[in-house]
ZAMARGU-4260 file (C-alpha; in steps of 0.2 Angstrom, whole numbers, plus 5000, padded with zeros to 4 digits):
<rodrens>
0) 4428/4711/5438 | 4425/4696/5427 | 4415/4680/5430 | 4430/4670/5438 | 4434/4684/5450
5) 4415/4685/5455 | 4414/4666/5458 | 4430/4666/5468 | 4427/4680/5479 | 4421/4677/5497
10) 4411/4692/5496 | 4400/4684/5483 | 4399/4666/5490 | 4381/4667/5494 | 4377/4674/5477
15) 4387/4661/5469 | 4377/4647/5479 | 4361/4655/5473 | 4367/4656/5455 | 4372/4638/5455
20) 4356/4632/5463 | 4345/4641/5451 | 4354/4634/5436 | 4352/4616/5444 | 4334/4620/5448
25) 4331/4624/5430 | 4338/4608/5423 | 4328/4598/5436 | 4312/4607/5433 | 4314/4605/5414
30) 4317/4586/5416 | 4301/4585/5426 | 4291/4595/5413 | 4297/4584/5399 | 4288/4570/5408
35) 4272/4580/5411 | 4276/4584/5429 | 4278/4599/5440 | 4294/4599/5451 | 4292/4611/5466
40) 4307/4617/5476 | 4306/4625/5494 | 4320/4631/5505 | 4320/4629/5524 | 4316/4644/5535
45) 4330/4641/5546 | 4347/4633/5540 | 4349/4620/5554 | 4345/4603/5546 | 4359/4601/5534
50) 4349/4603/5518 | 4347/4618/5506 | 4331/4614/5497 | 4317/4601/5496 | 4312/4595/5479
55) 4295/4588/5477 | 4284/4580/5464 | 4266/4576/5470 | 4269/4567/5486 | 4287/4562/5483
60) 4301/4572/5492 | 4320/4574/5491 | 4330/4584/5503 | 4346/4590/5495 | 4362/4599/5501
65) 4371/4609/5489 | 4390/4610/5489 | 4401/4620/5477 | 4419/4623/5472 | 4430/4629/5458
70) 4441/4617/5449 | 4459/4617/5455 | 4453/4625/5472 | 4461/4610/5481 | 4444/4607/5491
75) 4441/4589/5490 | 4429/4585/5505 | 4414/4594/5513 | 4405/4592/5530 | 4388/4585/5529
80) 4374/4580/5542 | 4373/4561/5543 | 4354/4563/5547 | 4352/4570/5530 | 4358/4554/5522
85) 4350/4541/5535 | 4334/4532/5530 | 4319/4536/5541 | 4311/4523/5552 | 4296/4522/5541
90) 4307/4517/5526 | 4318/4505/5535 | 4312/4490/5524 | 4321/4498/5509 | 4336/4504/5519
95) 4354/4498/5515 | 4361/4489/5530 | 4377/4488/5539 | 4380/4471/5549 | 4361/4467/5546
100) 4355/4483/5553 | 4346/4497/5543 | 4356/4513/5541 | 4344/4526/5549 | 4334/4531/5564
105) 4318/4539/5568 | 4320/4555/5558 | 4332/4552/5544 | 4329/4562/5528 | 4335/4549/5515
110) 4342/4564/5506 | 4357/4567/5495 | 4372/4579/5492 | 4374/4588/5475 | 4391/4595/5471
115) 4393/4609/5458 | 4411/4610/5452 | 4414/4626/5442 | 4427/4625/5428 | 4439/4638/5432
120) 4447/4640/5415 | 4429/4643/5407 | 4425/4655/5421 | 4441/4665/5416 | 4434/4667/5399
125) 4417/4673/5407 | 4408/4656/5403 | 4399/4646/5416 | 4403/4627/5414 | 4398/4616/5428
130) 4402/4598/5432 | 4390/4589/5444 | 4392/4575/5457 | 4379/4566/5467 | 4379/4556/5483
135) 4367/4547/5494 | 4366/4531/5504 | 4360/4521/5490 | 4375/4524/5479 | 4387/4520/5493
140) 4377/4504/5495 | 4380/4500/5477 | 4398/4503/5478 | 4400/4493/5494 | 4391/4478/5487
145) 4401/4478/5471 | 4386/4482/5460 | 4395/4498/5455 | 4414/4500/5452 | 4422/4517/5455
150) 4440/4519/5451 | 4442/4531/5466 | 4429/4524/5478 | 4432/4507/5483 | 4421/4495/5493
155) 4430/4497/5509 | 4429/4516/5508 | 4410/4515/5504 | 4408/4504/5520 | 4417/4516/5530
160) 4406/4531/5525 | 4391/4520/5527 | 4396/4516/5545 | 4399/4535/5549 | 4382/4539/5542
165) 4374/4525/5552 | 4382/4530/5568 | 4379/4549/5566 | 4368/4558/5578 | 4358/4575/5576
170) 4371/4589/5576 | 4385/4578/5570 | 4395/4581/5554 | 4404/4568/5543 | 4417/4572/5530
175) 4411/4567/5512 | 4425/4567/5499 | 4423/4571/5481 | 4429/4554/5476 | 4414/4546/5485
180) 4402/4555/5473 | 4395/4549/5457 | 4399/4561/5442 | 4383/4564/5433 | 4379/4573/5417
185) 4366/4584/5424 | 4355/4588/5440 | 4341/4580/5430 | 4349/4563/5435 | 4341/4566/5452
190) 4324/4567/5444 | 4328/4550/5436 | 4335/4542/5451 | 4323/4548/5464 | 4307/4553/5456
195) 4306/4539/5443 | 4305/4550/5428 | 4304/4548/5413 | 4302/4529/5418 | 4303/4519/5434
200) 4320/4518/5442 | 4329/4504/5451 | 4340/4517/5461 | 4333/4514/5478 | 4331/4496/5476
205) 4350/4494/5475 | 4350/4496/5494 | 4343/4478/5495 | 4353/4471/5480 | 4370/4462/5482
210) 4384/4457/5470 | 4376/4439/5471 | 4361/4444/5461 | 4359/4437/5443 | 4371/4445/5431
215) 4356/4451/5420 | 4349/4461/5435 | 4366/4469/5438 | 4368/4473/5420 | 4351/4481/5419
220) 4354/4492/5434 | 4371/4497/5428 | 4364/4501/5411 | 4350/4512/5419 | 4362/4522/5429
225) 4377/4522/5417 | 4367/4533/5405 | 4369/4548/5417 | 4387/4545/5422 | 4400/4557/5414
230) 4415/4546/5418 | 4419/4529/5426
</rodrens>
């Protein structure tokens, strides 16, 4: 059995998830270490809250759900907990809005989804090559407002997903398509976006920005995020 067979076998799906998680964890921890910080990771005792791990640096936390697929596998969407993506009540002032109402409730996690896409051709040659994609409510807000333009994720689709997240209750699931995710160079992008390393990030502030902002502000934000994007 070669690497492709191992990664494609249902028998090894749990091992595959662990392998991919450890690879991403290494890149995130290394990115934090290069800025002189320790990034810690914990996993839930019971898998019932829609996240696979919590990354933390000092007192900052990020809840993350891992998803994975093989390229060419014809899997283009995944079910996720809307509560994972909602903004909690205590952070409502920075929450994106739908119809002037913050997207969140009492117990939202303000987390994200990290997709690991395995290159099937490379795996058939016993090489592990992974492409990464990331989604959270702040990216959806950037697309919906026109701050970020994606060829496959239009403003109307972004608003539709934001509405589903906003109306989601505990125990619900929403379908999150791959086209709604931002293609990133590395999981280290999460450290940059959400933990402000190696320098302060404007990622979360985009929840309150709009396409009517001065062009200099929009260009600054796009430049900051664009360095982590693999394709437009």
